[in-house]
Each structure stands twice: as structure tokens, then as C-alpha cells.
N, CA, C and O atoms as a MOPAC input file, in Angstrom:
PM7 MOZYME 1SCF
protein

 N    -12.92000 1    -8.78100 1    12.31100 1
 C    -12.30700 1    -8.93900 1    11.01300 1
 C    -11.24600 1    -7.87100 1    10.83000 1
 O    -11.30800 1    -6.80700 1    11.44700 1
 N    -10.28800 1    -8.15300 1     9.99400 1
 C     -9.22700 1    -7.19800 1     9.68900 1
 C     -9.45800 1    -6.68200 1     8.27400 1
 O     -9.60600 1    -7.46000 1     7.33200 1
 N     -9.48800 1    -5.35200 1     8.14100 1
 C     -9.70400 1    -4.73700 1     6.82900 1
 C     -8.68100 1    -3.64100 1     6.58500 1
 O     -8.16000 1    -3.02700 1     7.51600 1
 N     -8.41300 1    -3.41900 1     5.33200 1
 C     -7.55800 1    -2.31700 1     4.88500 1
 C     -8.46700 1    -1.12200 1     4.61000 1
 O     -9.43900 1    -1.24000 1     3.86400 1
 N     -8.15800 1     0.02300 1     5.20500 1
 C     -8.94800 1     1.23500 1     5.00500 1
 C     -8.07300 1     2.24100 1     4.26600 1
 O     -6.96900 1     2.56100 1     4.70700 1
 N     -8.58200 1     2.73700 1     3.13000 1
 C     -7.84500 1     3.68600 1     2.28800 1
 C     -8.53600 1     5.04400 1     2.32800 1
 O     -9.76400 1     5.13100 1     2.36700 1
 N     -7.72800 1     6.09900 1     2.31800 1
 C     -8.24000 1     7.47000 1     2.33800 1
 C     -7.62900 1     8.23200 1     1.17100 1
 O     -6.42700 1     8.13700 1     0.92300 1
 N     -8.45500 1     8.98800 1     0.45400 1
 C     -7.99500 1     9.71600 1    -0.71800 1
 C     -8.30500 1    11.20000 1    -0.61000 1
 O     -9.26000 1    11.60200 1     0.05500 1
 N     -7.48200 1    12.01200 1    -1.27300 1
 C     -7.68000 1    13.45000 1    -1.42500 1
 C     -7.76200 1    14.13800 1    -0.06200 1
 O     -6.94900 1    13.85900 1     0.81900 1
 N     -8.73200 1    15.02900 1     0.11800 1
 C     -8.80100 1    15.78200 1     1.37300 1
 C     -9.18900 1    14.89500 1     2.55400 1
 O     -8.92400 1    15.26300 1     3.69800 1
 N     -9.80700 1    13.74400 1     2.31300 1
 C    -10.07800 1    12.81600 1     3.41000 1
 C     -8.74400 1    12.33800 1     3.98200 1
 O     -8.56700 1    12.29000 1     5.19900 1
 N     -7.81400 1    11.98600 1     3.10600 1
 C     -6.47100 1    11.56300 1     3.51500 1
 C     -5.77300 1    12.67500 1     4.29700 1
 O     -5.15400 1    12.42400 1     5.33100 1
 N     -5.87900 1    13.90200 1     3.79500 1
 C     -5.22600 1    15.02800 1     4.46300 1
 C     -5.77300 1    15.24500 1     5.86700 1
 O     -5.01100 1    15.52600 1     6.79200 1
 N     -7.07100 1    15.11800 1     6.03300 1
 C     -7.68700 1    15.34800 1     7.34300 1
 C     -7.42100 1    14.21300 1     8.32500 1
 O     -7.25700 1    14.45100 1     9.52200 1
 N     -7.37700 1    12.98300 1     7.82300 1
 C     -7.09800 1    11.83500 1     8.68000 1
 C     -5.60700 1    11.76800 1     9.01600 1
 O     -5.22600 1    11.32200 1    10.09900 1
 N     -4.77700 1    12.21000 1     8.08600 1
 C     -3.34300 1    12.21000 1     8.33100 1
 C     -2.62500 1    10.95100 1     7.89000 1
 O     -1.48700 1    10.70600 1     8.29100 1
 N     -3.29100 1    10.14500 1     7.05900 1
 C     -2.65300 1     8.93600 1     6.52700 1
 C     -3.39600 1     8.49500 1     5.26900 1
 O     -4.55800 1     8.85100 1     5.07100 1
 N     -2.74000 1     7.73800 1     4.44100 1
 C     -3.37400 1     7.28300 1     3.20200 1
 C     -4.04500 1     5.92300 1     3.35600 1
 O     -4.96800 1     5.58800 1     2.61300 1
 N     -3.57500 1     5.14300 1     4.32600 1
 C     -4.19700 1     3.83100 1     4.54600 1
 C     -3.81900 1     3.32100 1     5.92000 1
 O     -2.87000 1     3.78800 1     6.54900 1
 N     -4.59500 1     2.34600 1     6.36000 1
 C     -4.30100 1     1.66600 1     7.61500 1
 C     -5.02000 1     0.32900 1     7.61900 1
 O     -6.02500 1     0.14400 1     6.93400 1
 N     -4.50000 1    -0.57400 1     8.38300 1
 C     -5.13300 1    -1.87200 1     8.57800 1
 C     -5.73100 1    -1.85900 1     9.97500 1
 O     -5.04100 1    -1.58200 1    10.95700 1
 N     -7.02400 1    -2.16100 1    10.05500 1
 C     -7.67600 1    -2.13000 1    11.36100 1
 C     -8.45200 1    -3.41800 1    11.59900 1
 O     -8.85600 1    -4.11100 1    10.66600 1
 N     -8.64300 1    -3.71000 1    12.87000 1
 C     -9.50300 1    -4.81700 1    13.26300 1
 C    -10.80600 1    -4.21500 1    13.76600 1
 O    -10.80000 1    -3.32100 1    14.61100 1
 N    -11.91700 1    -4.70700 1    13.24400 1
 C    -13.21900 1    -4.15700 1    13.59700 1
 C    -14.27800 1    -5.24000 1    13.61600 1
 O    -14.16800 1    -6.26500 1    12.94400 1
 N    -15.30700 1    -4.98200 1    14.40600 1
 C    -16.49800 1    -5.83100 1    14.41000 1
 C    -17.68900 1    -5.05200 1    13.86800 1
 O    -18.82900 1    -5.50700 1    13.97000 1
 N    -17.43100 1    -3.87600 1    13.29100 1
 C    -18.51400 1    -3.02800 1    12.77200 1
 C    -19.27700 1    -3.78000 1    11.67900 1
 O    -18.66300 1    -4.32200 1    10.76000 1
 N    -20.60200 1    -3.81700 1    11.77000 1
 C    -21.38300 1    -4.52700 1    10.75900 1
 C    -21.64500 1    -3.72900 1     9.48300 1
 O    -21.97300 1    -4.30900 1     8.44800 1
 N    -21.50200 1    -2.39100 1     9.54900 1
 C    -21.74800 1    -1.55200 1     8.37100 1
 C    -20.67700 1    -0.47300 1     8.27000 1
 O    -19.91400 1    -0.24300 1     9.20900 1
 N    -20.63400 1     0.18200 1     7.11300 1
 C    -19.69900 1     1.29300 1     6.91500 1
 C    -19.97600 1     2.40000 1     7.93300 1
 O    -19.03800 1     2.95400 1     8.50700 1
 N    -21.24500 1     2.73000 1     8.16500 1
 C    -21.58500 1     3.79500 1     9.11300 1
 C    -21.03000 1     3.48500 1    10.50200 1
 O    -20.51500 1     4.37700 1    11.17600 1
 N    -21.12900 1     2.26000 1    10.92300 1
 C    -20.61600 1     1.90000 1    12.24200 1
 C    -19.09300 1     1.86200 1    12.26100 1
 O    -18.47900 1     2.11700 1    13.29700 1
 N    -18.47900 1     1.54600 1    11.12200 1
 C    -17.03200 1     1.65000 1    11.01700 1
 C    -16.59900 1     3.10900 1    11.18300 1
 O    -15.63500 1     3.39900 1    11.89100 1
 N    -17.31100 1     4.01400 1    10.53200 1
 C    -17.00800 1     5.44200 1    10.65400 1
 C    -17.14500 1     5.88300 1    12.11100 1
 O    -16.28000 1     6.59600 1    12.62000 1
 N    -18.21200 1     5.47200 1    12.78500 1
 C    -18.39100 1     5.81300 1    14.19900 1
 C    -17.21900 1     5.31100 1    15.04100 1
 O    -16.73800 1     6.00200 1    15.93900 1
 N    -16.77600 1     4.10200 1    14.73200 1
 C    -15.63900 1     3.52300 1    15.45200 1
 C    -14.37200 1     4.34300 1    15.20800 1
 O    -13.62000 1     4.61900 1    16.14300 1
 N    -14.14000 1     4.72700 1    13.96900 1
 C    -12.96300 1     5.53800 1    13.64900 1
 C    -13.01400 1     6.88600 1    14.36800 1
 O    -12.01300 1     7.33400 1    14.92800 1
 N    -14.17700 1     7.52500 1    14.34900 1
 C    -14.33900 1     8.83100 1    15.00300 1
 C    -14.04500 1     8.71600 1    16.50200 1
 O    -13.46800 1     9.63000 1    17.09200 1
 N    -14.43200 1     7.61600 1    17.10600 1
 C    -14.19100 1     7.44500 1    18.54600 1
 C    -12.71200 1     7.23700 1    18.85900 1
 O    -12.29700 1     7.40600 1    20.00600 1
 N    -11.91400 1     6.87400 1    17.86100 1
 C    -10.48500 1     6.61400 1    18.06500 1
 C     -9.63700 1     7.86800 1    18.09000 1
 O     -8.64000 1     7.92900 1    18.80900 1
 N    -10.02800 1     8.89200 1    17.29400 1
 C     -9.15600 1    10.05900 1    17.13900 1
 C     -9.96400 1    11.23500 1    16.60800 1
 O    -10.77800 1    11.05000 1    15.70400 1
 N     -9.76700 1    12.43300 1    17.14000 1
 C    -10.51500 1    13.60300 1    16.67400 1
 C    -10.31500 1    13.90900 1    15.18200 1
 O    -11.19100 1    14.51200 1    14.56200 1
 N     -9.19900 1    13.51000 1    14.60500 1
 C     -8.95200 1    13.76200 1    13.18000 1
 C    -10.01400 1    13.08900 1    12.31100 1
 O    -10.39900 1    13.62500 1    11.27200 1
 N    -10.48200 1    11.92700 1    12.73100 1
 C    -11.53400 1    11.24600 1    11.97600 1
 C    -12.84100 1    12.02900 1    12.04900 1
 O    -13.59300 1    12.08200 1    11.07500 1
 N    -13.10900 1    12.63100 1    13.19600 1
 C    -14.30100 1    13.45700 1    13.34100 1
 C    -14.29900 1    14.62100 1    12.37700 1
 O    -15.34100 1    14.98400 1    11.83100 1
 N    -13.13100 1    15.20900 1    12.16300 1
 C    -12.99100 1    16.29900 1    11.19300 1
 C    -13.20600 1    15.77300 1     9.78000 1
 O    -13.92900 1    16.38100 1     8.99200 1
 N    -12.59000 1    14.66100 1     9.46300 1
 C    -12.68700 1    14.09800 1     8.11100 1
 C    -14.10900 1    13.66600 1     7.77200 1
 O    -14.56400 1    13.85700 1     6.64400 1
 N    -14.81400 1    13.08300 1     8.74300 1
 C    -16.14300 1    12.52800 1     8.49700 1
 C    -17.27100 1    13.42300 1     9.00000 1
 O    -18.38200 1    12.95000 1     9.24000 1
 N    -16.99300 1    14.70100 1     9.15800 1
 C    -17.98300 1    15.63500 1     9.69200 1
 C    -19.24500 1    15.69900 1     8.83100 1
 O    -20.35500 1    15.75300 1     9.36100 1
 N    -19.07900 1    15.69300 1     7.50000 1
 C    -20.21100 1    15.79200 1     6.58500 1
 C    -20.17600 1    14.59900 1     5.63000 1
 O    -19.51700 1    14.64600 1     4.59100 1
 N    -20.87900 1    13.54600 1     5.98600 1
 C    -20.83600 1    12.31300 1     5.18700 1
 C    -21.41900 1    12.48900 1     3.79500 1
 O    -21.14900 1    11.67700 1     2.91000 1
 N    -22.21100 1    13.53100 1     3.58300 1
 C    -22.74700 1    13.76600 1     2.23600 1
 C    -21.64300 1    14.17200 1     1.26000 1
 O    -21.84700 1    14.16700 1     0.04600 1
 N    -20.47700 1    14.52100 1     1.79500 1
 C    -19.35100 1    14.93000 1     0.96100 1
 C    -18.31300 1    13.82000 1     0.79500 1
 O    -17.21000 1    14.06400 1     0.30700 1
 N    -18.66900 1    12.60700 1     1.20100 1
 C    -17.73900 1    11.48300 1     1.12400 1
 C    -18.41400 1    10.31500 1     0.41700 1
 O    -19.56600 1     9.98300 1     0.69700 1
 N    -17.68500 1     9.70500 1    -0.49100 1
 C    -18.11500 1     8.47600 1    -1.16000 1
 C    -17.32600 1     7.31400 1    -0.56400 1
 O    -16.27600 1     7.50300 1     0.04900 1
 N    -17.85000 1     6.12800 1    -0.75700 1
 C    -17.21000 1     4.94500 1    -0.20400 1
 C    -17.20400 1     3.82800 1    -1.23700 1
 O    -18.15400 1     3.66400 1    -2.00200 1
 N    -16.12500 1     3.07100 1    -1.24500 1
 C    -16.03300 1     1.86700 1    -2.06600 1
 C    -15.67300 1     0.70200 1    -1.15500 1
 O    -14.84900 1     0.83200 1    -0.25000 1
 N    -16.29900 1    -0.42600 1    -1.40700 1
 C    -16.05700 1    -1.63600 1    -0.63300 1
 C    -15.53500 1    -2.68700 1    -1.59400 1
 O    -16.22400 1    -3.08900 1    -2.53200 1
 N    -14.32000 1    -3.12200 1    -1.35200 1
 C    -13.64300 1    -4.05300 1    -2.26300 1
 C    -13.73500 1    -3.55100 1    -3.70500 1
 O    -14.04000 1    -4.31100 1    -4.62400 1
 N    -13.46600 1    -2.26500 1    -3.88100 1
 C    -13.37800 1    -1.56700 1    -5.17100 1
 C    -14.70600 1    -1.46800 1    -5.91400 1
 O    -14.72700 1    -1.30300 1    -7.13400 1
 N    -15.81900 1    -1.56800 1    -5.17900 1
 C    -17.15000 1    -1.35900 1    -5.75000 1
 C    -17.83900 1    -0.26200 1    -4.95500 1
 O    -17.80500 1    -0.27100 1    -3.72500 1
 N    -18.46400 1     0.68400 1    -5.64900 1
 C    -19.14000 1     1.76200 1    -4.94700 1
 C    -20.20400 1     1.21500 1    -4.00700 1
 O    -20.94700 1     0.29400 1    -4.34500 1
 N    -20.25800 1     1.80000 1    -2.83200 1
 C    -21.25100 1     1.42500 1    -1.84600 1
 C    -21.78200 1     2.68300 1    -1.18900 1
 O    -21.64100 1     3.78500 1    -1.71800 1
 N    -22.38700 1     2.50700 1    -0.04300 1
 C    -22.82500 1     3.65600 1     0.74400 1
 C    -22.62700 1     3.31000 1     2.21300 1
 O    -22.07800 1     2.26000 1     2.54600 1
 N    -23.07700 1     4.19500 1     3.07900 1
 C    -22.80000 1     4.01500 1     4.49100 1
 C    -23.64300 1     2.92400 1     5.14200 1
 O    -23.41800 1     2.58900 1     6.30500 1
 N    -24.60500 1     2.36700 1     4.41700 1
 C    -25.38300 1     1.23900 1     4.93200 1
 C    -24.83200 1    -0.10400 1     4.44700 1
 O    -25.34000 1    -1.15600 1     4.83400 1
 N    -23.81100 1    -0.07700 1     3.61500 1
 C    -23.23100 1    -1.30300 1     3.06300 1
 C    -22.68800 1    -2.18400 1     4.19200 1
 O    -21.94000 1    -1.70500 1     5.04500 1
 N    -23.05900 1    -3.46600 1     4.20300 1
 C    -22.54700 1    -4.37600 1     5.23000 1
 C    -21.06500 1    -4.68200 1     5.02800 1
 O    -20.55600 1    -4.66500 1     3.90700 1
 N    -20.40200 1    -4.95500 1     6.11400 1
 C    -18.97600 1    -5.31200 1     6.07500 1
 C    -18.79800 1    -6.81300 1     6.27500 1
 O    -18.06400 1    -7.24200 1     7.16500 1
 N    -19.46000 1    -7.59900 1     5.45900 1
 C    -19.36500 1    -9.04700 1     5.54700 1
 C    -18.31600 1    -9.52000 1     4.54500 1
 O    -18.42900 1    -9.27300 1     3.34500 1
 N    -17.29900 1   -10.20100 1     5.05400 1
 C    -16.21300 1   -10.71600 1     4.21100 1
 C    -15.54900 1    -9.62900 1     3.37200 1
 O    -15.16300 1    -9.88000 1     2.23100 1
 N    -15.41200 1    -8.43800 1     3.92000 1
 C    -14.80900 1    -7.31200 1     3.21100 1
 C    -13.31300 1    -7.27000 1     3.50200 1
 O    -12.88500 1    -7.47900 1     4.63700 1
 N    -12.52400 1    -6.99800 1     2.46700 1
 C    -11.08200 1    -6.86900 1     2.62700 1
 C    -10.63200 1    -5.41000 1     2.63600 1
 O     -9.64700 1    -5.06600 1     3.28900 1
 N    -11.36200 1    -4.54100 1     1.90300 1
 C    -10.90700 1    -3.17200 1     1.72700 1
 C    -12.08000 1    -2.19500 1     1.68600 1
 O    -13.10500 1    -2.46000 1     1.05600 1
 N    -11.91100 1    -1.06200 1     2.36900 1
 C    -12.88100 1     0.03600 1     2.33300 1
 C    -12.09800 1     1.29400 1     1.97400 1
 O    -11.03800 1     1.56000 1     2.54000 1
 N    -12.62700 1     2.06200 1     1.03200 1
 C    -11.97000 1     3.30500 1     0.61700 1
 C    -12.92800 1     4.47200 1     0.76900 1
 O    -14.10800 1     4.36300 1     0.43400 1
 N    -12.41700 1     5.59700 1     1.27700 1
 C    -13.19500 1     6.82100 1     1.44100 1
 C    -12.58400 1     7.91000 1     0.57100 1
 O    -11.36600 1     8.09400 1     0.56300 1
 N    -13.42000 1     8.62600 1    -0.15400 1
 C    -12.93000 1     9.66500 1    -1.07000 1
 C    -14.03700 1    10.69000 1    -1.31000 1
 O    -15.21600 1    10.39000 1    -1.12500 1
 N    -13.65100 1    11.91100 1    -1.72700 1
 C    -14.65800 1    12.91600 1    -2.04000 1
 C    -15.36000 1    12.58600 1    -3.35500 1
 O    -14.84000 1    11.81200 1    -4.15900 1
 N    -16.54200 1    13.17300 1    -3.57800 1
 C    -17.23300 1    12.94000 1    -4.84400 1
 C    -16.34800 1    13.34300 1    -6.02500 1
 O    -15.57100 1    14.29400 1    -5.94200 1
 N    -16.48100 1    12.61600 1    -7.09900 1
 C    -15.68800 1    12.89900 1    -8.30000 1
 C    -16.54100 1    13.66300 1    -9.31200 1
 O    -17.75900 1    13.50200 1    -9.37500 1
 N    -15.87700 1    14.48100 1   -10.08300 1
 C    -16.55100 1    15.15700 1   -11.18200 1
 C    -15.78600 1    14.84700 1   -12.44700 1
 O    -14.61600 1    14.46600 1   -12.40100 1
 N    -16.42600 1    15.00400 1   -13.53900 1
 C    -15.75900 1    14.71900 1   -14.80400 1
 C    -16.46500 1    15.44400 1   -15.93000 1
 O    -17.50300 1    16.07900 1   -15.74100 1
 N    -15.88900 1    15.33300 1   -17.07000 1
 C    -16.53000 1    16.01300 1   -18.17200 1
 C    -16.03500 1    15.54200 1   -19.49200 1
 O    -16.48600 1    16.02700 1   -20.53000 1

């Protein structure tokens, strides 16, 4: 499947791009991350501590076990704070 992957804040800075379109057969977000890490060391730096990264799938919050079935977009970003 072909999906749009978006990166925000320091995740974007570490990966070196704000978005990309990739073809993947990864069944879950975690396996997508593993695939990205195997492509380039910059992804390994960005995804070193997954507890510091949130994920959205088609603009809905998910987690690293979320399946990638019929997904168009995955976004990675640091945790948000507010007040």
C-alpha cells in the first residue's frame, strides 16, 4: 500500500523531512517504524525512544499496535502539552 507519512516538530528535524510518500506492506505502525529505521540511520535517531512519540492514523490518535489497513496517512509527533 502507498501511504503519506508526516513528521512534526523534533521528529521532523531528526528525520530531515516533513513528509514523504512510501510504499509498505507493514501491518502495524510498529512494523512501519522498523521498516523506516532499516532505510536510514536518521529514522533510528528519531524513533530511538517511542515513549516520546505519538502517532495519528488518518488524523485519529493511535498507537504503535494500530493496524495499517486501508490507511492513507500516518503522522508522528512529540507529546503535546496544554493548559
